[in-house]
C-alpha positions as CSV (number, residue, x, y, z in Angstrom):
1,M,-0.1,0.1,0.1
2,R,2.2,3.2,-1.0
3,M,1.3,6.3,0.7
4,G,1.5,9.3,-0.7
5,G,-0.8,12.7,-0.8
6,I,-0.1,13.9,-4.8
7,E,-0.4,10.1,-6.4
8,K,-3.7,9.5,-4.1
9,K,-4.9,12.7,-5.6
10,R,-3.4,11.3,-9.4
11,K,-4.7,7.9,-8.8
12,G,-8.4,8.0,-6.9
13,R,-10.9,6.7,-9.8
14,R,-7.9,3.8,-10.3
15,E,-8.2,3.3,-6.7
16,L,-12.0,3.3,-7.1
17,Q,-12.0,1.0,-9.4
18,L,-10.1,-1.6,-7.5
19,L,-12.6,-0.8,-4.3
20,L,-15.2,-1.5,-6.4
21,S,-14.4,-4.8,-7.8
22,S,-13.1,-6.2,-5.2
23,V,-16.3,-5.1,-3.7
24,I,-18.2,-6.8,-6.4
25,S,-15.9,-9.8,-6.4
26,L,-16.2,-10.1,-2.3
27,A,-20.9,-10.1,-3.2
28,L,-20.2,-12.8,-5.6
29,L,-18.6,-15.5,-3.8
30,L,-21.0,-14.0,-0.6
31,S,-23.6,-15.1,-2.5
32,V,-22.1,-18.2,-4.4
33,F,-21.4,-19.7,-0.5
34,L,-24.8,-18.8,1.2
35,F,-26.5,-20.4,-1.6
36,L,-23.7,-24.2,-1.9
37,S,-24.4,-23.2,2.2
38,P,-27.9,-25.4,3.0
39,G,-29.4,-22.6,4.6
40,P,-33.3,-22.8,6.1
41,S,-34.5,-22.0,1.7
42,P,-37.8,-24.1,0.7
């Protein structure tokens, strides 16, 4: 993890896209895990 004010301002969009993609992948993994796990489903 690089900590820099100027670099942060320049790579703001890239970090946001990375965070968004990671959140989406985590949500997909969680949904798949919940779907495969035997939960209270009719």
